[in-house]
C-alpha positions in Angstrom: -0.1 0.0 -0.1 2.8 2.4 0.9 4.6 1.5 -2.4 1.6 2.3 -4.3 1.0 5.6 -2.7 4.6 6.5 -3.2 4.4 5.5 -6.9 1.2 7.7 -7.2 2.9 10.7 -5.7 5.8 10.2 -8.1 3.6 9.8 -11.1 1.6 13.1 -10.2 4.9 14.9 -9.7 6.2 13.8 -13.0 3.1 14.9 -14.8 3.1 18.2 -13.2 6.8 18.7 -14.3 5.7 17.6 -17.8 3.1 20.1 -17.9 5.4 22.9 -16.7 8.0 21.9 -19.4 5.1 21.8 -22.0 4.1 25.4 -21.0 7.7 26.6 -21.3 8.1 25.2 -24.8 4.6 26.5 -25.9 5.6 30.2 -25.1 8.3 29.9 -28.0 6.2 28.1 -30.6 5.1 29.9 -33.8 6.2 33.4 -32.6 6.5 34.6 -36.1 3.3 33.2 -37.5 0.9 35.2 -35.5 -0.6 38.5 -36.7 1.6 41.6 -35.6 -1.4 43.5 -34.5 -1.9 47.3 -33.8 -0.6 47.3 -30.3 2.6 45.5 -31.2 3.1 47.8 -34.3 2.9 50.6 -31.7 5.7 49.0 -29.8 8.0 48.7 -32.7 7.1 52.2 -33.9 8.2 53.7 -30.5 11.3 51.6 -29.8 12.4 52.6 -33.5 12.2 56.3 -32.3 9.2 57.3 -34.2 5.9 58.8 -33.2 2.6 58.1 -34.7 2.3 61.7 -35.9 5.6 61.4 -37.8 4.4 58.2 -39.5 1.1 59.6 -40.7 2.8 63.0 -41.8 5.3 61.2 -43.9 3.3 58.2 -45.3 -0.3 59.4 -45.5 0.1 61.9 -48.2 -1.7 60.2 -51.0 1.7 59.7 -52.9 2.7 56.2 -53.9 4.9 54.3 -51.4 5.8 50.7 -50.7 5.5 48.2 -47.8 9.3 48.7 -47.5 8.8 52.4 -46.8 6.3 51.6 -43.9 8.5 49.0 -42.5 11.2 51.7 -42.0 9.0 52.8 -39.1 9.2 49.3 -37.5 12.9 48.7 -37.2 15.5 50.9 -35.4 18.1 52.5 -37.6 21.2 54.7 -37.1 19.3 58.0 -37.8 17.1 57.3 -34.7 18.8 57.4 -31.5 17.8 56.7 -27.8 16.9 60.4 -27.6 14.3 59.9 -30.3 13.1 56.8 -28.7 12.6 58.4 -25.2 10.7 61.3 -27.0 8.5 58.7 -28.4 7.9 57.1 -25.1 7.1 60.4 -23.5 4.6 60.9 -26.2 2.6 57.8 -24.9 3.1 58.4 -21.2 0.1 56.1 -20.3 2.5 53.3 -21.0 5.3 53.0 -18.3 8.7 52.8 -20.1 10.6 49.9 -18.6 9.3 47.2 -21.2 10.0 49.6 -24.1 13.6 50.4 -22.9 14.3 46.5 -22.6 12.6 46.1 -26.1 14.8 48.7 -27.7 18.1 47.3 -26.2 16.9 43.8 -27.2 16.3 44.5 -30.8 19.5 46.5 -31.1 21.4 43.5 -29.8 19.5 40.5 -31.6 17.5 42.1 -34.4 14.0 43.4 -34.9 12.2 40.6 -36.8 8.7 39.6 -35.3 10.0 36.4 -33.7 12.9 38.2 -32.1 11.0 40.8 -30.5 8.3 38.5 -29.2 11.1 36.3 -27.9 11.7 39.0 -25.3 8.2 38.8 -23.8 8.6 34.9 -23.9 11.8 35.1 -21.9 10.6 37.6 -19.5 7.5 35.3 -18.9 9.8 32.5 -17.6 10.7 34.7 -14.6 7.1 34.3 -13.4 7.8 30.8 -12.5 10.3 31.4 -9.8 8.3 34.5 -8.7 5.2 32.5 -8.2 6.9 29.8 -6.5 8.4 32.2 -4.2 5.1 33.9 -3.5 3.2 30.6 -2.9 5.8 29.4 -0.4 5.6 32.6 1.4 1.8 32.3 1.5 1.2 28.7 2.2 4.7 27.2 2.9 3.4 24.1 0.9 5.6 22.7 -2.0 2.6 20.8 -3.2 0.5 24.1 -3.6 3.5 26.0 -5.1 4.3 23.1 -7.8 0.5 22.9 -8.8 0.6 26.8 -9.0 3.3 26.5 -11.6 1.6 24.0 -13.5 -1.4 26.1 -13.8 0.8 29.1 -14.8 2.5 26.9 -17.4 -0.6 26.0 -19.3 -2.5 29.3 -18.7 -3.8 30.6 -21.9 -3.7 34.1 -20.6 0.0 34.0 -19.7 1.0 32.0 -22.9 -0.8 34.4 -25.1 0.8 37.5 -23.6 4.1 35.7 -23.5 3.9 35.8 -27.2 3.1 39.4 -27.7 5.5 42.3 -28.1 3.9 44.3 -25.2 4.6 44.9 -21.5 2.0 42.4 -19.9 4.4 39.6 -19.2 6.7 42.1 -17.5 3.7 43.4 -15.4 3.0 39.8 -14.3 6.4 39.2 -13.2 6.6 42.5 -11.2 3.3 41.9 -9.6 4.4 38.3 -8.4 7.9 39.5 -7.4 6.6 42.6 -5.4 4.0 40.5 -3.5 6.5 37.9 -2.6 9.1 40.5 -1.5 6.6 42.2 0.7 5.8 38.9 2.6 9.5 38.0 2.8 10.5 41.4 4.1 7.7 41.3 6.7 8.7 37.9 7.9 12.6 38.3 7.9 12.5 42.1 8.8 16.0 42.8 7.4 17.3 45.9 5.8 18.2 43.8 2.6 14.7 42.4 2.3 13.1 45.9 2.6 15.6 47.3 0.0 14.6 44.5 -2.4 10.9 45.4 -1.8 11.5 49.0 -2.4 13.2 48.1 -5.9 10.2 45.8 -6.6 7.7 48.8 -6.1 9.8 50.9 -8.5 10.0 48.2 -11.0 6.2 47.5 -10.7 5.3 51.2 -11.5 7.8 51.3 -14.3 6.2 48.2 -15.8 2.6 49.4 -15.9 0.7 52.5 -14.3 -2.0 50.2 -13.1 0.5 48.6 -10.7 -0.7 51.4 -8.4 -3.7 49.3 -7.6 -1.2 46.4 -6.6 0.4 48.9 -4.4 -2.9 49.9 -2.8 -3.7 46.3 -2.2 -0.4 45.8 -0.5 -0.8 48.9 1.7 -4.4 47.7 2.8 -2.9 44.3 3.6 -0.2 45.6 5.8 -2.5 48.0 7.5 -4.9 45.1 8.4 -2.0 42.8 9.3 0.0 45.3 11.5 -2.7 47.7 12.5 -0.2 50.6 11.6 1.7 50.3 14.8 4.6 47.8 14.3 8.1 48.0 13.0 7.0 46.3 9.9 4.4 49.0 9.1 7.0 51.7 9.5 9.5 49.9 7.2 6.8 49.3 4.7 5.8 53.0 4.6 9.4 54.1 4.1 10.1 51.4 1.4 6.9 52.1 -0.5 7.7 56.0 -0.4 11.2 55.4 -1.5 10.0 53.1 -4.4 7.4 55.7 -5.5 10.1 58.5 -5.4 12.1 56.5 -7.9 8.9 56.6 -10.1 8.4 60.3 -9.8 10.3 61.3 -12.9 7.8 59.2 -15.2 4.9 60.2 -13.2 5.8 63.9 -14.0 5.9 63.0 -17.6 2.4 61.5 -17.3 0.9 64.4 -15.6 2.5 66.8 -18.3 0.7 64.5 -20.9 -2.5 64.1 -19.0 -4.8 65.5 -21.6 -3.3 63.4 -24.3 -3.7 60.3 -22.2 -7.3 61.1 -21.6 -8.0 61.3 -25.3 -6.0 58.0 -25.9 -8.0 56.2 -23.3 -11.4 57.7 -24.2 -12.7 54.4 -25.9 -12.7 53.0 -22.3 -15.7 55.1 -21.5 -18.1 53.9 -24.3 -21.1 52.7 -22.5 -22.3 49.1 -22.7 -25.4 47.4 -21.3 -25.2 45.8 -17.9 -26.0 42.3 -19.4 -23.2 42.7 -21.8 -20.7 43.7 -19.1 -21.7 40.6 -17.0 -21.5 38.3 -20.0 -18.1 39.6 -20.8 -16.8 39.2 -17.2 -17.9 35.5 -17.3 -16.5 35.0 -20.8 -13.2 36.7 -19.9 -12.8 34.4 -16.9 -13.1 31.4 -19.1 -10.7 32.7 -21.8 -8.0 33.2 -19.0 -8.5 29.5 -17.8 -9.7 27.7 -21.0 -9.2 29.9 -24.0 -12.9 29.1 -25.1 -16.4 30.3 -24.8 -18.7 27.7 -23.4 -21.8 29.8 -23.4 -24.0 29.3 -20.5 -21.5 26.9 -19.0 -19.1 30.0 -18.4 -21.0 30.2 -15.1 -19.4 27.0 -13.9 -15.9 28.6 -13.6 -17.4 31.7 -12.1 -18.9 29.5 -9.3 -15.5 27.8 -8.7 -13.8 31.2 -8.5 -16.3 32.5 -6.0 -16.0 29.3 -4.0 -12.2 29.5 -4.0 -12.3 33.1 -2.8 -14.7 32.2 0.0 -12.7 29.1 1.0 -9.5 31.2 1.2 -11.1 33.9 3.3 -12.6 31.5 5.7 -10.0 28.8 6.2 -6.5 30.0 5.7 -4.1 32.2 7.6 -4.1 36.0 7.4 -1.2 35.8 4.9 -3.7 34.9 2.2 -5.4 38.2 2.7 -2.9 39.5 0.3 -4.4 37.2 -2.4 -8.0 38.3 -1.6 -6.9 42.0 -1.7 -5.0 41.6 -4.8 -8.2 40.4 -6.6 -10.5 42.8 -5.1 -8.5 46.0 -5.2 -7.2 45.5 -8.9 -10.6 44.7 -10.0 -13.2 46.8 -8.1 -11.9 50.3 -9.1 -12.3 49.2 -12.8 -15.5 47.4 -12.4 -17.6 49.9 -10.4 -17.2 52.8 -12.8 -18.4 50.4 -15.7 -21.5 49.4 -13.6 -22.3 53.1 -12.4 -21.2 55.2 -15.3 -20.8 52.7 -18.0 -17.5 51.8 -19.8 -15.2 49.0 -20.8 -12.4 49.3 -18.2 -13.1 46.0 -16.6 -13.7 44.4 -20.0 -10.0 44.5 -21.1 -8.4 41.4 -19.9 -4.9 42.8 -20.0 -5.9 45.5 -17.4 -6.9 43.0 -15.0 -3.9 40.6 -15.0 -3.1 41.0 -11.3 -6.6 40.1 -10.5 -6.5 37.0 -12.7 -3.3 36.0 -11.1 -4.8 36.2 -7.5 -7.8 34.2 -8.8 -5.5 31.5 -10.1 -3.6 31.4 -6.8 -7.0 31.1 -5.0 -8.4 28.5 -7.1 -5.2 26.3 -7.0 -5.2 26.6 -3.2 -8.9 25.7 -2.9 -8.6 22.7 -5.2 -5.4 21.4 -4.0 -6.5 21.5 -0.3 -9.8 19.9 -1.4 -8.0 17.1 -3.3 -5.2 16.3 -0.8 -6.5 17.0 2.8 -10.2 16.4 2.7 -11.8 12.9 2.5 -14.7 11.2 0.7 -16.7 12.9 -2.1 -14.9 16.4 -1.5 -11.5 15.0 -2.2 -12.7 13.4 -5.4 -14.3 16.5 -6.7 -11.3 18.5 -5.9 -9.0 16.2 -7.9 -11.6 16.1 -10.8 -11.8 19.9 -11.0 -8.1 20.3 -10.7 -7.4 17.9 -13.5 -10.2 19.3 -15.7 -8.9 22.8 -15.4 -5.4 21.8 -16.1 -6.6 19.9 -19.2 -8.9 22.7 -20.3 -5.8 25.1 -20.1 -3.6 22.8 -22.1 -6.3 22.3 -24.7 -6.9 26.0 -25.0 -3.1 26.6 -25.5 -3.1 24.1 -28.3 -6.1 25.6 -29.9 -4.4 28.9 -30.3 -0.9 27.6 -30.9 -1.3 27.5 -34.8 -3.7 30.3 -35.1 -2.7 33.5 -36.8 -4.9 35.6 -34.6 -6.7 35.2 -31.3 -9.0 37.0 -28.8 -5.9 38.9 -27.3 -5.3 40.6 -30.8 -8.6 42.1 -31.3 -10.3 39.6 -33.8 -12.5 42.3 -35.2 -9.4 44.2 -36.4 -7.1 41.6 -37.4 -8.9 38.2 -38.4 -9.2 39.3 -42.0 -5.4 40.3 -42.3 -4.1 36.8 -43.5 -6.7 36.0 -46.1 -6.7 39.5 -47.5 -3.0 39.5 -47.7 -3.0 36.2 -49.4 -5.2 37.6 -52.2 -3.0 40.7 -52.5 0.3 38.8 -52.5 -0.8 36.6 -55.4 -0.8 39.7 -57.7 2.4 40.3 -59.6 2.5 44.2 -58.9 -0.4 45.1 -56.8 -1.4 48.6 -55.9 -3.2 49.0 -52.5 -5.2 52.0 -51.8 -6.7 52.9 -48.4 -7.9 55.4 -45.9 -8.1 53.1 -42.9 -6.7 53.8 -39.4 -3.0 54.4 -39.8 -1.8 52.0 -37.1 -3.9 49.3 -38.6 -2.2 49.7 -41.9 1.1 49.6 -40.3 0.2 46.4 -38.7 -1.2 45.1 -42.0 2.0 46.0 -43.8 3.8 43.0 -42.1 1.5 40.5 -43.9 2.5 42.0 -47.4 5.5 41.7 -49.7 8.0 44.4 -49.2 7.5 45.6 -52.9 3.7 45.9 -52.6 2.8 49.5 -53.7 0.5 51.6 -51.6 -1.4 54.9 -51.7 -2.6 56.1 -48.3 -4.3 59.1 -46.9 -6.9 59.9 -44.2 -8.4 62.3 -46.7 -9.8 60.5 -49.8 -9.5 63.7 -51.8 -5.6 63.4 -51.5 -5.5 60.1 -53.4 -4.9 60.6 -57.1 -4.8 57.6 -59.4 -2.5 57.6 -62.5 -4.1 57.0 -66.0 -2.0 53.9 -66.5 -3.5 52.1 -63.5 -5.9 49.6 -64.8 -6.4 47.7 -61.5 -6.0 48.4 -57.7 -7.2 47.0 -54.4 -9.1 48.9 -51.8 -8.3 47.6 -48.3 -10.6 48.3 -45.4 -11.6 51.7 -47.0 -14.5 54.1 -46.5 -17.5 54.2 -48.8 -16.4 57.7 -49.4 -13.2 56.8 -50.9 -14.6 53.9 -53.0 -17.3 56.0 -54.5 -14.9 58.8 -55.3 -12.6 56.5 -57.3 -15.5 55.0 -59.1 -16.9 58.3 -60.0 -13.8 60.4 -60.8 -11.6 57.7 -62.4 -14.3 55.3 -63.8 -13.5 52.2 -61.8 -15.8 49.2 -61.4 -15.7 47.7 -58.0 -15.8 43.9 -57.3 -15.9 42.6 -53.6 -12.9 40.2 -53.1 -13.2 39.5 -49.3 -16.0 39.9 -47.0 -15.7 39.6 -43.2 -19.2 39.1 -42.0 -21.3 42.1 -43.2 -18.3 44.2 -44.0 -16.3 44.1 -47.3 -12.6 44.2 -46.3 -11.1 44.0 -49.7 -12.4 45.5 -53.0 -10.8 45.1 -56.4 -11.2 48.1 -58.7 -10.8 47.7 -62.4 -10.9 50.6 -64.8 -13.8 50.4 -67.2 -12.9 50.1 -70.8 -13.6 53.0 -73.2 -16.4 52.4 -75.6 
């Protein structure tokens, strides 16, 4: 009997290690096959030392350019220095600069291909494994819970998708985990070195994402509840947090100087949605995080598991785990309440709630692991079944998206038609593509086209003039105004070439023959 239990534990440990190894590998699979969507194009634009205004001014003139001309704004060159890059960073101060500094250093060293720049995010995501293990050990002092947490992290669709994206979200995940672990360690050891490390973690967190401020508030609330504001730990925490925040003041000053521009950039978050839509998206997003799929009405099952896990953590664990509960609440409610009361989409963006989802994952792992190892009877069986089911669902979800060119994290409504449309255009010998679409979407789309593809781009349809020798062109994602003008002024006949639902994303325009 003893040998059987020992073999069983060994087999389970081996499976968990295999899952972790699989998750590590999946982070580096097909990095160059997925659509390089608008947010990633912004990353390359900024680290190359250009602003969007410069790109539009130079390219969107209505004159003929090539894809190679657009790609010049996606790769660093000798003419654009670090000073130009920092100017571009300051122009988008809503994004903390640490990731972009790392990204520019990375591409200057290793090259600026899509696979190369995404490899940076994949490598950063690996740091989440030791950070999560450290945090779980500080929270629960259980090797079993820590290893199961690593398995969940390894096959989490959320973390794999953002590990393959040229954005700062893997870095934000790492700094959140690292900072929370450093806080618990500093409070336990009470050494100068530990508090200095926590100070640095606060600065790194703020420099990775402005919404790290919510993580810092969760930590402050935790320390207040734990120490009642009177202990030596509380005083050390206050000094460390202030010191970390002071290190962030230079960028905070930049953000305040660009506050009006930040408000314009984030205005879309205020678009009103119905309450039913908001709740549906919350339930869907939770399932996307754990399983990468929409199960319809069954989405509610995972919501119930998450609620049960939070209640279990609140009622049965030590006060250390309050940090997890506060991480979930403080990083989600300030975004959710405005959406419910004023309307908006703040809490519908999965990437803005990464610390919340990290906390939920830890809570669910703790709940199901305790249920499956320390309880008896049917509760133990249910805990193990749910644990296996969620790990299997996560792995299956990762395999589903592995070969996909676009997925939910890349705004399917903006990118799902890129590959098929590009395939049509690339089959032409010398295609001419005309468009008045959103500039950053066109910069993103240019990664799908041959470098020699000719383009005429402008935000104003009247600026686009077609030469007499042009017999055929393609209209990509254009306005009705542009299409109608080209048909009226130049005598083109329009043929739909690719429809995306009710929208025609690509038209072929052929000049009518003279009678």
